[in-house]
Every structure is written in C-alpha cells, then in structure tokens.
C-alpha positions, 0 to 999 in steps of 0.5 A: 884407357885406350882403344887399339886399331889394326888395319890389315892391308896388302902392303902393310899392317898398320896399328894405332893406339888412341885415347879412349876418352878424347879419340886422340891418336897417341901413336900409329905405325906400320909393319913392315917398313917396306911392302909385304910380298904378294905372290903371283903364281900365275898371271892375274893371281895374287896371294898372301900368307894369312900368318904373315899378316898376323906376324906383322900385326904382333910385331906392330902391336908390341912396338906400339906398346913399347914406344908409348909405354902404355899399360896394355891392361888399360886397352878397353877394346880392339877394332879391326879394318882389313883388305876387302874381298879376300878368302882365308880357308882353315881346317878344324884346327884353325890352320890356313889350308892355303895362302889367302886369295886376296882382293886383286886376284882375278882368277874367279872372274869367269865364275862370277860372270857365269853366276850373274848370267845363270842366276839372272841379272834381276835376281842378283840386283834384287838379292845381292845388289851386286854381280857375284863377280870376282869376290870371296864367294866366287874365289871359294868356288874356284878352290872347290873346282880346282883344289878339291883336296884342299876344299874337302878339308875346309872347316870355315871360310873367312875374310882377312879381318875375321882371321885376325880376330880369330888369332886374337880370340880363338873365336871363328865368327864373322859379321854381316859387313864381312859377308856383304863384302864377299857377296855372301849377303842376301839383302832382300831376305836380310840373311846369308846368301844361301841361293848363291852358295847353293848355286856354287854347291858350297855348304852353308855350314862353312860360314862362321857364326854371324855376330853383330858389329859394335858388340863383344865378338870375343876376347883376347886369349892367353896365346894372343897375350904371348904373341902380342903383349895384349892381356887376355880378356880384352874384347874385339868389338869392331871389324869392317873392310877398309873402304867402309872403315875409311868412311867411318874414319871420315864421319860418313854414316848417312844418306848423301854422305860420300867418302873419297880416296885418291891413292893408287886407285880411286874410290868413291864410297857413297852411303845410301838408304835405298836397297836397289840398284840398276848398275850392279855390274858397275857399282859394288854395294856393301853393308855399311858399318851402321846398317840395321834392319831398320836403318838400311845404310849401304855403301855404293862403291865405285872404283877408278883404277886409273887414278894416282897411278897415272900421276905417279907414272907421270912423275917417274917419266917426265923428270920431275922428282916430287908431287909438290913440284908437279902441282906447282908446274900444273898451276902455271897452266890455265883450266883446261890445260890449253886443250891437252887431254889425258884419259887416265884409265891405264891400270887394267879394266875399269868396272865403271866403263863396263869392264873395258880396258881402254888404256891411258891416252894423251890427246891434243898435245902440240909439240910447239905449244905445250910442255910438261906443265900442261901434262901435269895439269891435264893429268890432275884434271883427267883424274878429277874428271874421272871422279866426276864421271863416276859420281854421275853414274852414282847419282843415276843409281839412287845415290845423293851427294850432299857432302864429300870427305877425303883423307889428307894423304892422297891426291885430294891434297892437290888444290887443282884436283880437289877444286876441280872436283868440288867445282864440277859437282857443286859441293865442298870437299872436306879434308881430314887427317886420319887413317884406317887404323885410327878409325878402327881404334876409335870404332872399338868404343862405339858400342853405345851406338852414338854415331853423332857424338862419334862424328863430332869428335872426328870433326873436332880432332881431324878436320884440316881444310875445306875446298870450296867450288869456284863460282865461275865454273864455265871453264871447268865445265867446258874442259870436262865436256871436252874430256868426256867427248874424247872418252866417249869416242874411245869407248865407241871404238872398243 
C-alpha cells in the first residue's frame, strides 16, 4: 500500500510516493523541471493560473506512477501541502474566475492595515492572533473593491490546496488550518472569523464547507482518474500550508518544538499551546496540523526575508562558484569575522523589524585586512544572528524553544551557520532529510491520530545529523552583540 503526497509551490509542484507501512520515500519528483511562471502585471503583484498547478500535478503524478510501476489502486490516501495565503475564486461550475493572487503579492497591504486599525489591535490580537495583513481575506476584499464584475460571480473562495483537492474530488471544502492561514479564523470563538468578513462586506456563505483534517475530505472521481491515473474512490485525508506541513515533516507537534527553514527567505515556526500574542503585527499565527479545541496548538511563524538570498547574492558577485567553496572559505576566518559585519535584510520590508525596509549593509570592512573569506563568514554569521534575533522576539511572545529541527536542503547544512545558531540559543539543531511532499504523503495515513508513532518513524527514517552548541560561547556572544548594536543604530535612523 502507498500514500501519495503533493506539494503545490509557487516554483514547482512536487509529488512523492511513500510506503504506507514504513513511511519510506519510494520516489519524489517535481514538475516543471525549471520554475513555474509568476505573472507580475503591476509592481508588487504576483499571480498564477490555478490550472497550471493542476496540470503540473497531473504530469508529476503520472510520472511517479510510471517510473515506480506502482499499482495506483493500492494508493490508500492522498495528502496535500500548498503555498500559503493565496486566493483562488471560482464560479458555480468550479471554474477559476481569475488568476490566483499568491502569497508574495502585496496589493492588499493597505486594506489589511486599515482593518487592523479600525477593528482595533486588541480585537485582532484576541480573535485573529494576527493583523489581517496581506492575507487571503484582504486579497478577497481587494477583488471586491477593484473587480466587482468578477466578485459578483464568486461561488466560493479557496486557498491553493483547497483547489487542488477540489480538482481531485469534485468537493469544494476547506479546513480550519486553511482558514487560519488566510486570517479567516476566530480563535476566541473557535469558528469562522465572521467579524472580519462582515467588516469587509464579504458574505460568509462564500466560505467552503469546513471539514476536519486527517479525515476523509472527499474521494477521487473519474475525471481525476482520466487526468492523473489515480483510480476513483481514493480519499484525500490531509491538507496544510507549506510551513505547518514542513513542521509536521520534521516531527514538530508540541509546545516548545521549533521547525526552521533557511531557503531564499528564512522561517522560524514555533509550536505553542498559548492562544495569545502581543506581537501580532510582527509574528503570524496559524492553526497547527494537530490543533483541536482541547489541544490548542498553534504555529508562531516569523519570517526573515533576508536569508539565503543574501548568501546567493554573495556567491553570484564575489567570484566563488559554489556554496561548499564559500563555506570552506568562511572556515578560514575566526568567529566574529575579524570585525566584519553583514546585516542581511536586503530583500524588502522585514515584518519582524516592524515592516521597515532597511536594506543590506556591509560594515567595518578594511580593504587592507579583509578578503572574500571574511565576507563569506560575515554573511553566514549575519544570517544566523538574524535567526537568533527572531527567536528572541518569539521567546518574548509566549514561545518556548526546547528543540529545533531543520531540513537537509538549505542553509542549515552549513556547519558555521548551524553551530552559530545552536550556540547562541543554547539548543541542539537536528537535521532531517525530508521534503514537504514526503511529509504530506505520510500525513495522509495519520487518520489514527497517533502523532507520537508518526514522529518516531520520522526520527528512524530521516535523521541525518545533530549540531550541538559550542561550550565556549564567549566569542559568539560578543559577535552577536556587536551585530545587534549595528542593527539597532540602523533601525533608529529609519
């Protein structure tokens, strides 16, 4: 028996087939082999055709089934991970009325900021645990205001994963998880955020039927069989946004456990059981995959835009052609980079810096003393310090950090980076070899609710290594304090 997982990203669609008993990844692949197109019709806009996701999902599923020669009738369940915060709107026939407005589109920022102010910061913190911000609800309000002829045809709104599940099953449903990722969930009332919808003038009946996760959310139909090769009657049992799903993939379910990602941007996703926040404008909060009314686990998500993109920029501009070579260069330089400091925030406004756009800064570089090795080390340290700075914000907002787990496909593979973070926060960092699609596939079998057994299998199958804190951390602390002092000077002047 097998489970099938789909991860609907903005760059590609990933599909994984895993063994239903052991959880072993049989095959993972992605379509297209390049990157999917993102349409930017105006500055700060980002759109994609939802049927492009579906077409690539169909192609990837067919490839997986062909290359593994697996008997598709033995697929026992399907799990879906997807890019968060997007908006898909369909008519009564289930046809998209326009391109999806995806996660990195910022056209609705002012709408969300006005809602935050007019509903009241205290109200938003108590009920939504977030500013309405530039999320799905605010994007739908933008359509209502700017494209009324389209809005008037809307039958249902969905998040990206809801749309892919609909294409597989013909059922238009959503989950608490999905709604929370769109800032459409009222935590105090444990129900749809009708107060926000009423403020925006959006009919609550445009919301799909809400179903529980880890249950049968609809079964594949004959149309999906024709397009994917998956027989009719196979249940979709799981869906979650990419960051909660990444946490699930890393066995992150309990208060004090943290999932971290160091890709183009960096993400710290800390699970807590406390439904309160005093940082709702700097930290996002989403229902975690194992949330119930009696187990109120939520994910506190802090994003760092200036992360891996900083290291990639450096690679592209200092004449070193690989990250491995850069890591080796960095190892030639002592902790603190002989005084060189890099502030890595050069990828737009940083929410954790109160939405200030301070740019990237290269500081204290002496042309007679320093070379590209210092830049490599200072970049790794600067990004690591940004993570530590973010974790301090999380700790000040009811998060605890007991364990950190990260994937084996990003900055956390760099020893200097991971050891710097581990040393400054005083916790080990466990590295796992897994992906979102594999996690979603495994989650399709979590209908028994045994998260402890599920996590034990992840540890058995995927653990690669553990970075431990350096005992003598004085040099790391001094370097971090120097970096933080430089950052605070910059922030005061913005």
